[in-house]
Structures are given as C-alpha cells and as structure tokens.
N, C-alpha and C positions, 0 to 999 in steps of 0.2 A: 348504481351500482357501486363496488367497491372501487374501481379504478376511476371512474370519474369523480367520487367525492375525495379522492386522495392526492389531490395536485400539492404535493406538500413539499417538494424541493426548487419552487419556482424562485424563493428568496435564497435559496442553501448554494444553488450549484451554477455558474458558468459555461457556456459552452464554446467552442472552439471557433465559432462564426461571430464576426463583430456585430451582426443584427439578429432580432430575435429568430431562431429558426421554427419553421411550424412543422411538427412532426407527427405523424399520424400511423395506428396501428390497427390490424383487424386480427383478434386472436378467435381460431375457431378450434374448439374442441369434442371430437365426438368419441364416445365410449360405451352408451347403453344400446350396442348392436344384438340383433336376433340372428338365432343360428341360422345358417352354417357360420356366419362371422363369430367370432369370439368377443364375449365382452371384454373390454379395458379398462383395467383399475387407475390408471394415473393420468390422462387426458385433463379432468378436472383440475387435478393438483398441479401440473406442469401450466395450466392456463392462468391459476391462481398467482403462481410463482412469478412467472414471465411478466405476466399483467403487472403487479405489483413493482419491479424490476423498471419496466417502461414507464410506467406513471411517474416512477421517483426520478427518471431522466427526461421529464418534462413531455412525452409523447401523450397525445390525446387517444386514449385506447377505447376500442369499441368488442367487446366480447360477444361470442354466441357460444353454446355449449348443448351438446346432444339434438342436434336439428337434421332435420330431413332435407332432401334436395331443393325443393322449392325455397325454405327458408335460408339454405346457402347462397342460392341463386341471389335471393332479395339482397341478402346483406353484402354481397359481392357488388351489386349494383349499387347501392347506398354508398358502399365505402369508395367506388369509383369516382363519385361527386364528391366527396369531402376529401380524396386525395388529390384531386385537382389544384394544381399551383404549390402543394407541398414541398417542402424541401427533402424531406425524408419519408418516404413511405414503405412499412412494414408489414407483410402477411404472415402469421405463424398458424401451421395446422399440426394437430395432434391427433391420431385415429389412424384409422384403417387406410390404405391405398394400396395400388396394384396397378403393373405396366401391362400392356396388350400392344403388339407388333410395334414398340417404340414411343406410344403416347401415353404418359403419366396420369393416373386417375387418382381424385380423393373420394373416399366413400361415405356418404351420408348414413345416416343411421336406418333409414327406409328402404336400404337397397336390397334387391330380391337377388338380380342376376342369375337368371335360369340359363341364359347363355349368353355368348360374347356380344352379340349383335345388341344387346340390352344396356351396354354400358353406355354408350353416349345419351341415352335418354334416362340413365339412372344414377350415373356417378357426377362428378365435376372434374374437366379436365385442367391439367396445371396450367393450360393457355388460358383459360378464364381469368385465373389468378393474375397472369402476367398481363392481361388488357385491364384488368381493375386499377392496376399502379402506372399505365400510360401517362396521364397528366402529372406524374410526381417529377420534378427537377433534376436535384442532385443525386441521390440515392433510392434506387428500387430493391428490397431486400427481402427474399421468399425464403422463410426456414420452415423444411418438411419434417416433421417427425412422423412419416406416414409411412416406413417403410417395415412397419410390423408384417408379421407372416401372413400371406396372401389367403384370406379365409376360402376365397372361391376355387383356389386353383386346381380341385378336383372335383368341387360340386358344379361346376359351371360350363355348358356344354359348348363347344366350339363351332359353331355354325358359320359365322358371318365373314371369319377369315381362317387363314393357316396359323396366326399367329398363336403360340402357346403364352399363355398367363405366366408371370414371373414371378419368384417369390419376394421381390421387391421393387424398387424403382429404377427404372432408366437414366441413363444420363443424357442430360439436355444442354446442349451448346448455345451459347448467346453472342451475338456482336454487338450488342449494346453495351456502351461503355460506362454506364451506370446502372446495371444490372448485375445483382449477385444473387444466386439461388442455392442456400444451402441444404444438405441431405443428411440426415441423422445417419446414414451409413453407406458404403459403397454401392455400385450400380447391381442390381440382382441380389444383392444379400437384404438379411433381413434384420432389422433393429430391434432392440428389447425394450418392454414394457417396463422392466425394471423391480429389483425387488424390493425398494424403498419408497419413499413417498412421490418420486418423481422419477421418469425416465433419466437414463444417463445423459441424453442430448440434451434435456430441459435443466438437469440439473446443471451441466457445464454451462449453458448460457446464460443461466442465472448469473454464475460467477464472473465470467467473462467479457461478456457482452457490453456492457456499458462501463467497464473497468474506465477509471480516470486514465487519461492521457493515452489510451490505446486505441489505434487506428483500426478501423473495423474487418479489415482482412487479417490483419494480426490476432486479434480479438478470435476469428474462429477458427485461424490454426490453433490457437491456445485450446478452444474448446474439442478440437478434432483430437489432440494430444491426450486432454483428459478423459476423453470417451474412450479411445483406445485401450489407455492403461487402465480405468476402471472395469471394462468388459473382460480384459484379459485378451486382448486383441482379435475378439469375436467382433468387434463394431468399428468400423472405420469411415467417421464423417468427411464427406467432402464438399465442394462447391463447384460451381461454372459461373465464367464470368471474371472480370478483372477491371478495377476502378483507375481511371486516371488521375481524378483527384484524392489526395489525403481527406478521409472523413472517419469523424470520431462520434459516436453513439452517446459516449460519457463526457464529462468534464474534462478540461485540460489537467486540471489538478483536484485531489479530494478538499482542496481548502476552501473555506466558506468564502464568498463573494463580499467585497468590502461594502459597507453602505453609503450612499452618495452622501456627498459633502452637505453638512448641516442635518441628514436624515438621523432618526432613531435607530440604532442597530436592531436587526431583526431577531425576534424570539426563537433561538433553535426550537425550542419544543412548541413551537406554536400548534402545530399541526399532529402533534403526538398523542392527542386524547382521540381526535377523529378516528386517525389510524388504527390503534389500539382496539377502539370501539369495531372497526370492522374485521380486524382478523382475529380477535381471541377466541373465537368459537370453531373456527377454522380446521384446528387440531393440525396444524400444517408447518413444518420444520422450518422451511424455506421463508414462509412467512416471517415467523418470528425472529429467525436471523435477519431478514431485511429491517424488522423495526428497530432491533439491538443496533444494527450499522448505524441507521438513520437518526435514530433516536436515544444512544446508550447513554446519556447525561438526563434521561427524564423520568418522569415518575412511573411509566409503566414496563420501563427497562428490566428491572428485577423479575418483574413476573413473567416478562417475555423470555428470559433466561432460565427460570425455572420451568417452562413450558419446554424449553429444548431440551431441557436434562431429562425430564419426564420423558419425552419423547426417544431421546436417545437409548434411555433404560430400557424401554419397552421394544426397541427395534435391534437389541444385542443379539438377538436369536439369528437377524440376518447375518452377522459375522460367522466367518467361516467356522467350521466347528470339524472335530474329527468324524461325526457322523457324515459329513459333507465328503471328507477325503475317503471315507471308507464305503459308502453306500451309493452316492450320487451315481444315477444314470447319465451317458454321455448325452443323451438326447431329452432329458427332462426338461420341461419349459419352466418348471418349478425351480430348479436349482440357480445356486449363485452362479453369475456370468464367472466370477473366478475360479471356478471349479471346473476341471477337464472331464469328470466323471470317470467311472469304471464300467468294463463290461462285466455282466452277470456272472461271466465263467472264472472271470479272475476275482470274485468277491472272497474276501478271509471272512466268512460268514461270522464266527463267533466274535471275532473283535468288534465287527461290525453292527451285531446285535448289542454289545455292551455298550457301544459309543451312542447309538442311535436310541437306546432306552434310556440313557440318560439325557440324552437333548430332548426327547419326548417330555421327559420329568420336567426340565428345567425351561422348557418353553413349549407349554401343551398347547399354545393357540398357533404356532409357526406351520405354516403349511406344508412346506417342504418335506419337513422330517416325518411326515404320516406314510407317503409312498416311502421314504428312504427306510425307514423302519421294518416297513412292510417287505420290501426287497430283501433286506438282511435277515428276517424270518425266514422268508422263502426259500433263501440260500442254504440255511440249515436244516430244512424241510419242516419246519415248524409253521405247516400250511394254515394251521386254525386261526391262530394269530395273525399270520400275514393276512389272511383275507379280511380279519376286522380293520386292519390297519388299510389295506386297499379301498376298501367302502370308504374309509372317513376320506381319504385322498380323493376318491371318486366323486363323492359329495360336493368337492371344494373343486371339483373339473378337471382333473388330473386325467387325461387321456391313457396314459402310459398305465395307471393303476387299472383303469377299466379293461385295458384289453389283459393286462394281468388275471384280473377275476375270470375272464373268459378262458383263459390258459389252465386257470385251476378247475375249472367246471369242466373243461375237455378232458384233464386228466384224471378227475374225482379227486383231487388231493384236497384233503380239508374239508371237501364236501361232497356229496354223492355225484358221481358223474351223470354229466346233464347235458348232452351236445346240445340242445336247441337253447338252454340258458347261457350257455358258452357263445353260441350266435349271438343271442341278444345283445351280449355284453360286446362282442364284437363290434356289432354295428353301432350301438352307442357311441364308442370309440372312435369308428369310422366317421361316423356323422359330424363329429367333432374335428374330423380334418385328421387322423391319423392315420399315416400311410399303412405304418404296419399292421393295424388294425383292417384296413381292409383287403391286405393281402390274404389275413385270416379269414375274411368273409369269403374272397375269391376261394380259397382252400374249402373252404365247408362246402360250396358248389360244386368244386371239382371231385370231391370225394363223395358226397352224398350224405354226410354226415351232421344229422340235425336237420336236413335239409333236404328235398328232392333234388338230384343231381342236375346240374346243368351246367354243362360246359362253355355255351354261349355266356351266361352268367357270369361264369368264373373268368370268364376272358374280358370281361368288361371291369370286374372288379380289378382284376391284376392290371390295366390298363392305368385305371384311376390311381391306384396305389404307385404304379411306376412312375407317373405324371408327378405323382408327390414326392419322388426320389427315393422309394422303397426298392433296394437293391434285390431283396428275396423276390419280388414281383416281376422285375425285370428279368430274374434267371427265369421262373414259372414260364412268363411270357415267350422266351428262349426256348423252353423246352417243349412247350406246347408244339411252336411252328418246327422244332426238331422232328417230334414223334407223330405230325399231324392229328393233333388232339384239341378238337375243336375250331381249328383252322387249317388251310391248307398247309401241305408241308412247304417248308421253305428254309433252306439250310442258312442263306444269306440272311434273311431275315433273323434266324436263331442267334447267329454268329453278332449280328448289329445289337440285339439284346445283352447277348454274353458280356461282349465286350463292354456295354454300358455298367450291368452290374459290376463287372470286374474292377473298371475304374472307381466304384465306389466303395472297393475290398471284399467283395463276395468269393469267398473260397470256391464255391459250388461253381457259380460263373466260369472262374480261373479253370477248374476241372475240367468243365464241359467244353470250353474251348481247346483244352488239350484233347480231347476225345475226337472232335472235329478235324483238328489237324492229325491224330492218328489215323482216322479213319478215310481221311480226303473227302469230307462232306460239306461242301460250299466253299472248299479251299483246295487247294494244291496240298496232296499227302506231304506230311513234312513231320518224320519222328521226332526227328531232332528238336524243332520247335513244339510237339507234343510236351516232350521231357521239358523242355522250358517252362511249359505253362503248368504241368503237373508239380513240378519243384515250387513254382509261385503259389500254386494252393495249397502244397502240404507245409510250407512255410505258414500258411494261416490255418492249419490244424483241418485240413481235410481229408479224412479216411479213405475216401475215395481215390483222392490223387495218389495218397502214400501206397495204397493197392497197384492203382494204375502205371505208378513210377516204378515199383517193384517188378511187373511184367514186362518192362520194357528194358529195364537194367539186366534183366536176366538172360534176355536174348542178345541178337546182335544189329537188330534195325536201326536202331539210332546211333551205331558205333559200339566198339568193342564192349563186350559184357561186361559187368561190375557186378559179379553176385555177391560181394561183400555190402555194398549199397544197396543190393535189391533186399536182401535178409534186412537190412536196418529197417528199410521202408518199411515190409511187411508185418517188421515186429511194432512199429509205429501204428498199422493199421490194427493192427490186432488190440493194442493199448487201448485205441481210440475206441475201441467196441464196435468195430465195423463187422457186421452179420455175413458179408460176404467175404472176405477174407477170412474169416473162422471157417466157413463152408467150404471153401476153396482148399484151406490147409489141409481139412479132415477127409474130403471127398476125393479131391484132384490134383494130390499133392505128387502124383507120380508125372502129370505135365510139367512140371517145373524140375529144373537140371538138378542132378544129384549135387554138383558145386552148391546150389543156391541152397539146398536142403541141408548140405553140411554147416554151411553158414549160419543159417536159422538155427539147427541146432546148438551150435556154438554159442550163440546170442542167448538162447534158453540158458543154457550151462551159465554162461557168464552172470546172468541174471539172478542165478540161486535155485531154479526150479526144475534143472533138468540133470540128471546124474547117469545117463545112458551113455554106449557108446558113439562118436561122432562118425556116424556110417552113413549119413543120408537117406536111413531107411527110416520111415515113420509107422511106428507099430503105438502101441497102446501107450507107453512112456512119454513119447513125444507129442501124443495127444493130451495127453493131460497135463503137459507142461504148457501146450500151447492155451487150454483151458484155464491155467492158472494164472496167464497174464492177461487173459482177455478183458478188456475194460478196465486194465488196472494200470495207472500211470508209473512209469519208472521212479525207482527211489533215488 
C-alpha cells in the first residue's frame, strides 16, 4: 500500500521527543453506500491525502476503505493490538455518521437500518474507537469527518427508543487527560463532503495537523478556523478533551536533522522516486502538493507542479461564478459552500439565464450548473429547456432537480400534464432524502391527484418530511390536527406543529397561529396576539395574513380601528393574487366599513387605476380597478 511503502521522512525530520516516538494511525474511509444512504465522493481522496501527511510524519498508517461492519470491527481489533504501548494513536474516519439518543455511530457501507433498534448490530459506536486506543500512552486522537447529513433520518423507523436520529453527531465529553476527539462540525450540524477533491475538514487537517512547531490543540484550532472560513460559516469544527502535556505531531521545525558525526549526509531525494510512483496516477492535488513540499528540488517536482496546474485549471468551475450568485438555491447540496443562495421567487430570471448559459458553456461538466441553469430557465417560463437541464442534474443525483421535474409534470409546464409521472419524480427525490419531495408525496395522497386519496398515508409522508425539517409539512400536519383531517382534532397539537414551522420561517404557519389566537382555539382568545402573528406572516408575503390583518384592523377587537392600514393590507392581499380577497371585495364589500372602502378607493386612485368618486360605494368602476391590480406588484 502507498502509506506503508512511503516512509520517506525518517531521516529528514525530527520530533520533539528525545526518544524515537512510536505513532500509529488507522484511517477508515467509506463512500460506496447504497440507498437510502447517498454515495460520497471524497472519503477515498481524504484518506489518501491524510495518509500521505501522516506517513510523512513517521506514523505507521493502516488504511481501510469501503468496508462493511465485520471488516470495520476486525480492523479496530487489529489496531487495538498495534496501538498498545504506542506514544501516539490516531483514528480518522471519513463517511456517514449519525446520533441516536446521545450515542454516536459510524456507518459501514453495508448498513441498512430499517429501524433504530438495528443500529447497535449494523453500525460502529464511537466508543469502539476509544476502546481501540486504550493502550496508547501519550496522545489518543480521534478525528471524525462523519457528520455528513444523516441518510436514515427519515427512512428509519423509530421502534426501540424515543430518541430522534439527528442530522449530525452529538458532543461527547471525556475526563481522560490524554484524549482528544475532533469533529468536522458542531453538534447536530451537517458537515460538507466538499466541492473540491477533499472535504473542507480533511483539507484543513492536511494543512495544519503536522505543521512544524505547532502543538496539536493549536493545530486543531487552526483547522476549525480554516473550515469555518472556507464554508462561509456553515461548518464549525470543534473538539472535546484537553491535554496536560504539550504534544506536537510534526517536527519542532522544518529544518533537516543533522547527520550524526562521521555519517554521510542523507540524500533528500532518496525516497522521491518511490513516492512519485505511488501517487502519479492518483489525480489528487493534495498528494501532488505533498510531493512538492517534501521533494521540491528533486527530479519529479516539476511533473508534480504540472499536475497541480492541470487540476487547478480543471477545477476553476468550482470558483464562484455569476451563475452561483444569481441562480443557486439556498438548499442545493451541489452549490458552493460560500454561496448563500436565493429563493426562486427572488430570481432575476433574464440575468440568471445569461450568466448560467455562459457558465454551462465554459464549464460543460460542472454538475452544479445544470440545476442552476434549469432553475434560471424555469423562472423565465422556458419550461422545455428547464426540463432538459433538470434531467441532466437529476441524472447526477440532484434531488432538487428531481422534485422540480415532478412540479413541471404536475403543472403541465414544458411537458404534458401527468400527475402520476409527477408522483414518480417526487418519490425518486423523496427516496434520496429530500424532505420537500416527501411533503409533495404527502400532498398527492391527500388530494388524490395521480394516486388514490389516502389521508393516513398523507399524514405518514408529512411526518417523514417534518422529521426532515420541512416547514411546509409541519404546517400541513398542524392543519390536519386543526381540521380533524386524518387525525383526531387537537388544537394544541396543531399549535405545536405551527410553532415549529413558524420557527423555520413558514408564513403560512405564522398566519395559522394568528387564526388560532383570533378564534381562541387551543389558546386563550387574544386579538392583539392574532394581529402580531398576522403581521409576522404578512412580512413574509402571506396573502392570507394580509387579508386577515385587514379584517381585524377594520374593526375594534384588537384596539382602535385603523382603516388606512386595513386598506393597505387588503391591497397587498389583492396584489399577491389572493382569490378570497378578490371574492370578498367583489361580493361582500358591504360587510366592511365605509371608511375602509373609502381608504381602499383612495389607494386604487393613488395607484392610477381608479378615477371615480371616493365615496365608499363599490360599483363597476371600483370593481374594475380592483381587477386591475389583482396579482400585480406595485410599481
């Protein structure tokens, strides 16, 4: 193997200890998972880069990749024997991980996890890694790049415990004075596989962990800073434990150790050929950079530099692009970590199409641009070309693209309307963990569109989606409890789900909370509290809240009437295309105060669509003016 064959720094570097330290490492990289777990791209690259780094720092490195549970257990048992009596023992894991009821588990590639009670039989507990390091003397170091999104969060049945599987790993404290556990991101959060050849965490570890003259805890702080900055604050590594002694994994300095008196000087290029032979076909920038760092004056350094330049040129598509800024979705797993993303309704379609068309031409194989270009085309109504780009993105595993294909089939946009095919695409996306698609499947079962109506099945899908963090599904569950649709009526349970959804920004949930306060259902009737929630929802563009707010402000239940504000909110509801507001104004305007109707006529006049008398009487001229602003934003 590469790492056993390349002990090339023995004569080049010396360590802080006066005696020869024995340092051992076990590297585990799992990538080739099967559904519902997503296959990961970077663990093999991460293992290769970190293995080269540790071998260069005189670690005896053992590597296993893409292994099932039995192989992982056997490797840990073997490593426990090897690590007994070692000065430093390190275990690095790259792959999927999960937490249930405070216990962290690493997932072998053969894991199925039909239910939570299977986890102790199919996964490897973090405690097993700590046991394997029991015999290490000075430093036990566990590094977990295992916080990638939990693939079983929605698929796994919860039977054995009441604990809910989390999206990341849990914080585990230790009282040992020689144990550090490093995590790729904060407790419960999700780490990134990365847009480049290595995960953000692995890349930072390669840069800092064995840096000359740097103590290991200082190195881990530098790693955390690098990852936080590289991911735009989305990923914040942390560690548990602290050391009483100063431990450096790298040399005291980068200088070459002097030869013993009377010895012939060591040839700095002695191991260059062996190292180059091992890495030249790996197509891994980190390995080539390591070669240049170690053998910069040797025969193959120029070739390594050429390979680095080639890989950098090929990866320029991963740099920020106008298409990223104009069309990336906030929740797209393919987007760059540094890009915040933009909501669909906020897209500047023409500019996004132009930018993404150019990006697709410049970087025809860059996977994120397929979805972003499709999204831009979709926003301008070019559904046929949008479908083409979405299909390309879906073929690459983009679950957002799969769901959008379903939406196009559902609406008959760019293709013939086909509810069954829409459901098929929603299921494909949902099966890969897309919570929004799970909600869409649930709505199909609720509405009976493309499938036989089944509210119990709808509720089950809404729960899966809600467990995955989908606010729309939480709102749908709340409404089911409010209206006794598929479940027993329970206003308090409805409120619980609405609050969860509102905390995630759901305007519909905020409005529904206002309705419960206005009606006194599940809570004490409180019109002022209702107004407060309607205002929150209106601030998030809820047409329902705009109309409801207008109704309360036209009366005196929530305080003195404010007809001017009531008219403003009714106009907003109409401009947002709220059918109930239009129906109310055309058929039931007499139920509103004369003062309100005058204020609305004045607003219509100010908007340039009404030239009649401001008298509060709604006739053909007023109705025509209302129709004129319906569904149209103010200039």
